[in-house]
C-alpha positions as CSV (number, residue, x, y, z in Angstrom):
1,X,-23.6,-24.3,32.0
2,X,-20.3,-23.7,33.8
3,X,-18.7,-26.5,31.7
4,X,-19.9,-24.9,28.5
5,X,-18.4,-21.6,29.5
6,X,-15.1,-23.2,30.4
7,X,-15.0,-25.1,27.1
8,X,-15.8,-22.0,25.1
9,X,-13.0,-20.1,26.9
10,X,-10.6,-23.0,26.2
11,X,-11.5,-23.1,22.5
12,X,-11.1,-19.3,22.3
13,X,-7.7,-19.5,23.9
14,X,-6.6,-22.3,21.6
15,X,-7.7,-20.4,18.6
16,X,-6.0,-17.2,19.8
17,X,-2.8,-19.1,20.6
18,X,-2.8,-20.8,17.2
19,X,-3.2,-17.5,15.5
20,X,-0.5,-15.9,17.6
21,X,1.8,-18.9,16.9
22,X,1.2,-18.6,13.2
23,X,1.9,-14.8,13.3
24,X,5.1,-15.3,15.2
25,X,6.3,-18.1,12.9
26,X,5.2,-16.5,9.6
27,X,8.7,-16.5,8.2
28,X,8.0,-19.2,5.6
29,X,8.8,-18.6,2.0
30,X,12.1,-17.9,0.2
31,X,15.2,-17.3,2.4
32,X,17.5,-14.3,1.9
33,X,19.5,-15.9,-0.8
34,X,16.4,-17.0,-2.7
35,X,14.9,-13.6,-2.4
36,X,18.1,-11.9,-3.7
37,X,18.1,-14.3,-6.7
38,X,14.4,-13.8,-7.4
39,X,14.6,-10.0,-7.4
40,X,18.1,-9.6,-8.8
41,X,17.0,-8.1,-12.1
42,X,15.0,-4.9,-12.0
43,X,11.8,-4.8,-13.9
44,X,12.1,-3.6,-17.6
45,X,10.8,-0.1,-18.0
46,X,7.5,0.1,-19.7
47,X,7.6,3.4,-21.6
48,X,3.9,3.7,-22.2
49,X,0.8,4.6,-20.3
50,X,-0.3,1.9,-17.8
51,X,-3.6,0.4,-16.8
52,X,-3.6,0.1,-13.0
53,X,-6.1,-1.6,-10.7
54,X,-6.2,-0.7,-7.0
55,X,-7.6,-2.9,-4.3
56,X,-7.8,-1.3,-0.9
57,X,-9.3,1.1,1.6
58,X,-9.1,4.8,2.7
59,X,-5.2,4.8,2.4
60,X,-5.9,4.4,-1.3
61,X,-9.1,6.4,-1.5
62,X,-10.4,8.1,-4.6
63,X,-8.1,11.1,-4.8
64,X,-4.7,9.4,-4.7
65,X,-5.3,7.3,-7.8
66,X,-6.8,10.3,-9.6
67,X,-3.6,12.3,-8.8
68,X,-1.5,9.4,-10.0
69,X,-3.4,9.5,-13.3
70,X,-2.7,13.2,-13.6
71,X,1.0,12.7,-12.9
72,X,1.2,9.9,-15.5
73,X,-0.6,11.9,-18.2
74,X,-2.8,11.0,-21.1
75,X,-3.4,7.3,-21.5
76,X,-3.1,6.2,-17.9
77,X,-6.2,4.1,-16.9
78,X,-7.3,3.0,-13.5
79,X,-10.1,1.4,-11.5
80,X,-10.5,0.3,-8.0
81,X,-12.5,-1.6,-5.3
82,X,-12.4,0.0,-1.9
83,X,-13.9,-0.4,1.6
84,X,-13.5,0.8,5.2
85,X,-10.3,-0.6,6.6
86,X,-10.8,-3.6,4.3
87,X,-8.6,-6.7,4.4
88,X,-7.4,-8.6,1.3
89,X,-9.5,-11.5,2.7
90,X,-12.7,-9.3,2.6
91,X,-12.0,-8.1,-0.9
92,X,-11.6,-11.8,-1.9
93,X,-15.1,-12.4,-0.6
94,X,-14.5,-14.4,2.5
95,X,-15.6,-11.6,4.8
96,X,-18.0,-8.7,4.3
97,X,-16.6,-5.4,3.0
98,X,-17.6,-2.6,5.4
99,X,-18.6,0.6,3.6
100,X,-18.8,-1.1,0.2
101,X,-21.7,0.9,-1.2
102,X,-20.4,4.2,0.0
103,X,-16.7,3.8,-1.0
104,X,-17.5,2.4,-4.4
105,X,-20.1,5.0,-5.5
106,X,-17.9,6.5,-8.2
107,X,-17.2,6.0,-11.9
108,X,-13.8,4.2,-11.3
109,X,-15.3,1.3,-9.4
110,X,-15.0,-2.1,-11.0
111,X,-15.6,-5.4,-9.0
112,X,-12.3,-6.8,-7.9
113,X,-12.6,-10.4,-9.3
114,X,-14.0,-9.2,-12.6
115,X,-11.2,-6.6,-12.9
116,X,-8.3,-9.0,-12.0
117,X,-9.6,-11.8,-14.1
118,X,-10.1,-9.5,-17.1
119,X,-6.4,-9.1,-17.8
120,X,-7.0,-5.5,-18.7
121,X,-4.4,-4.1,-16.3
122,X,-0.7,-3.9,-16.5
123,X,-0.4,-3.6,-12.7
124,X,-2.5,-4.7,-9.8
125,X,-1.8,-2.8,-6.5
126,X,-2.9,-4.8,-3.4
127,X,-3.4,-3.0,-0.1
128,X,-3.8,-4.8,3.3
129,X,-5.7,-3.4,6.2
130,X,-4.0,-1.5,9.0
131,X,-3.1,-2.3,11.7
132,X,-0.7,-4.7,9.8
133,X,-0.2,-6.6,13.1
134,X,-3.9,-7.4,13.3
135,X,-4.0,-8.3,9.6
136,X,-1.3,-10.9,10.2
137,X,-2.8,-12.2,13.4
138,X,-6.4,-12.6,12.3
139,X,-6.8,-12.2,8.5
140,X,-4.2,-14.5,6.9
141,X,-2.6,-11.8,4.9
142,X,0.0,-14.0,3.0
143,X,-2.7,-16.5,1.9
144,X,-4.9,-13.8,0.4
145,X,-2.0,-11.9,-1.2
146,X,-1.0,-15.2,-2.8
147,X,-4.6,-15.9,-4.0
148,X,-4.9,-12.5,-5.6
149,X,-1.5,-13.0,-7.2
150,X,-2.5,-16.4,-8.6
151,X,-5.8,-15.0,-10.0
152,X,-4.0,-12.1,-11.7
153,X,-1.3,-14.2,-13.2
154,X,-3.7,-16.8,-14.5
155,X,-5.5,-14.2,-16.5
156,X,-2.4,-12.3,-17.5
157,X,1.0,-13.9,-17.0
158,X,2.9,-10.6,-17.5
159,X,0.9,-8.6,-15.0
160,X,2.9,-6.7,-12.4
161,X,1.9,-7.2,-8.9
162,X,2.5,-4.7,-6.0
163,X,2.0,-4.7,-2.3
164,X,1.4,-1.2,-1.0
165,X,3.3,-0.7,2.2
166,X,1.3,1.7,4.3
167,X,1.8,3.0,7.8
168,X,0.3,3.0,11.3
169,X,-1.2,5.5,13.8
170,X,0.9,8.7,14.4
171,X,0.6,8.1,18.2
172,X,1.8,4.5,18.1
173,X,3.4,3.7,21.5
174,X,6.4,2.1,19.9
175,X,7.1,5.3,18.0
176,X,5.9,6.3,14.5
177,X,9.3,6.5,12.9
178,X,10.6,3.6,14.9
179,X,7.9,1.3,13.6
180,X,8.3,2.5,10.0
181,X,12.0,1.5,10.3
182,X,11.3,-1.9,11.8
183,X,8.0,-2.9,10.1
184,X,9.2,-3.1,6.5
185,X,11.3,-6.2,7.3
186,X,9.5,-7.8,10.2
187,X,5.9,-7.5,8.9
188,X,5.7,-6.4,5.3
189,X,8.5,-8.6,4.0
190,X,8.9,-11.5,6.4
191,X,5.3,-11.5,7.7
192,X,3.3,-10.9,4.4
193,X,5.4,-11.0,1.3
194,X,7.7,-13.9,1.7
195,X,5.1,-16.3,3.0
196,X,2.9,-15.3,0.0
197,X,5.7,-16.0,-2.4
198,X,6.2,-19.4,-0.8
199,X,2.7,-20.3,-2.2
200,X,3.6,-19.1,-5.7
201,X,5.8,-20.4,-8.5
202,X,9.5,-19.6,-8.2
203,X,9.2,-17.1,-11.1
204,X,6.5,-15.1,-9.4
205,X,7.4,-11.7,-8.0
206,X,5.3,-9.3,-5.9
207,X,7.0,-5.8,-5.7
208,X,6.6,-3.2,-3.0
209,X,5.3,0.3,-3.2
210,X,7.1,1.7,-0.2
211,X,4.9,4.5,1.0
212,X,5.7,4.0,4.6
213,X,9.4,4.3,3.9
214,X,8.8,7.5,1.9
215,X,6.8,9.0,4.8
216,X,9.7,8.2,7.1
217,X,12.3,9.8,4.7
218,X,10.2,12.9,4.2
219,X,9.7,13.3,8.0
220,X,13.4,13.1,8.6
221,X,14.2,15.5,5.8
222,X,11.7,18.1,7.0
223,X,13.0,17.8,10.6
224,X,16.6,18.3,9.4
225,X,15.8,21.3,7.2
226,X,13.1,22.9,9.3
227,X,9.9,24.1,7.6
228,X,9.9,23.4,3.9
229,X,7.3,25.5,2.0
230,X,4.0,24.8,3.6
231,X,5.2,21.6,5.4
232,X,6.3,22.2,8.9
233,X,6.6,18.5,9.8
234,X,5.2,15.2,8.6
235,X,1.9,15.6,10.4
236,X,1.0,18.3,7.8
237,X,0.4,15.3,5.4
238,X,-2.4,14.1,7.6
239,X,-6.0,15.2,7.5
240,X,-7.9,17.1,10.3
241,X,-11.0,15.5,11.9
242,X,-14.3,17.4,11.9
243,X,-13.4,18.6,15.4
244,X,-10.2,20.1,14.1
245,X,-7.7,17.7,15.6
246,X,-5.1,15.8,13.7
247,X,-6.3,12.5,12.1
248,X,-3.7,9.9,13.1
249,X,-3.9,7.7,10.0
250,X,-5.6,9.3,7.0
251,X,-3.7,11.6,4.6
252,X,-5.0,15.0,3.4
253,X,-4.6,16.3,-0.2
254,X,-0.9,17.0,0.3
255,X,-0.4,13.5,1.7
256,X,-2.3,12.0,-1.2
257,X,-0.1,13.9,-3.6
258,X,3.0,12.5,-1.9
259,X,1.7,8.9,-2.0
260,X,0.8,9.3,-5.7
261,X,4.4,10.4,-6.4
262,X,5.7,7.2,-4.8
263,X,3.2,5.1,-6.8
264,X,4.3,6.9,-10.0
265,X,8.0,6.5,-9.3
266,X,7.6,2.7,-8.7
267,X,5.0,1.9,-11.4
268,X,6.5,4.0,-14.1
269,X,10.2,3.6,-12.9
270,X,10.7,7.3,-13.7
271,X,11.7,10.3,-11.6
272,X,8.7,12.5,-10.8
273,X,10.9,15.5,-10.4
274,X,9.4,18.4,-12.4
275,X,5.9,17.0,-12.6
276,X,3.0,19.2,-11.7
277,X,2.1,19.8,-8.1
278,X,-1.3,21.6,-8.4
279,X,-3.7,18.8,-9.1
280,X,-7.4,18.0,-9.0
281,X,-9.2,15.7,-6.6
282,X,-11.2,12.8,-8.1
283,X,-14.4,15.0,-8.1
284,X,-12.6,17.6,-10.3
285,X,-12.2,20.2,-7.6
286,X,-8.7,21.8,-7.0
287,X,-6.7,19.9,-4.3
288,X,-4.8,21.7,-1.6
289,X,-1.3,21.7,-3.1
290,X,2.2,21.7,-1.6
291,X,4.2,24.9,-2.2
292,X,6.8,24.5,-5.0
293,X,9.7,24.1,-2.6
294,X,7.8,21.4,-0.7
295,X,6.7,19.7,-3.9
296,X,10.2,19.5,-5.2
297,X,11.4,17.9,-1.9
298,X,8.6,15.4,-2.1
299,X,9.3,14.5,-5.7
300,X,13.0,13.9,-4.9
301,X,12.3,11.8,-1.9
302,X,9.7,9.7,-3.8
303,X,12.3,8.9,-6.5
304,X,15.0,8.2,-4.0
305,X,12.7,5.9,-2.0
306,X,11.7,4.0,-5.1
307,X,15.3,3.4,-6.1
308,X,16.8,2.5,-2.7
309,X,14.1,0.4,-1.1
310,X,14.5,-3.3,-1.8
311,X,11.9,-5.2,-3.9
312,X,10.4,-2.2,-5.7
313,X,11.6,-3.5,-9.1
314,X,13.2,-0.1,-9.8
315,X,16.8,-0.1,-10.8
316,X,19.0,1.5,-8.2
């Protein structure tokens, strides 16, 4: 009995150590020079409505893609598959999707493999779970990002693939802004994106939707200027819990609007400045809107973020 417990503990430690070793050494894939060459040319602008498929969880949600469709205007199409904190691995089918029935009980649901294999979408936006550190340690993010990319490219070689850079808890002990500054390179690019590209043909590109970087830029802009419209600081983009306290990870309507702006700027490669700011939720009810002054700042920052963050595919 004692031997069995010791053996089980040893195996658990070995597995844990192996996972930690992989996570720390996940710098495989193209080097800096190869990445620069692969992404040297911006994506050509597609001056037409797009079909977009979203794979993700509550940091995609129902309302953000609906707001993106309203920003893009007539002809924009979208569908999604969502879950609760769902990994790319779970969406692939190698783990269960928590909350599947609840999160996909809406008209825009389409099963992920069916959607990606259909070739119906100009762009596929892939969202990994948060905490990204846990995704890397335990859920083999690069492998599953590459598998989704391979499936999409096999059905439609010209499909545009995007990795949605999200964010972490507001109360992260390393510091919310500090982690946004550091994580783009150490986790999203070197931890997830580059190793995934190492599994794909040399002409394959997966671009970034830099929502975390946009959040950081907006936080700093509001701090510098003081209150802007109905945004006092970046926490005003986050929801309230049923108890009335601040939700540390999920956006509210105003946050969903800002993330939709960043998606629009990257996917359409156009400035969102001047687009509407009073939009509807997915269920057709009016969303809580930023004031015009706040909306303008958010639009400007979304466009600046799309143009200045590496690997978005948007011309600087």
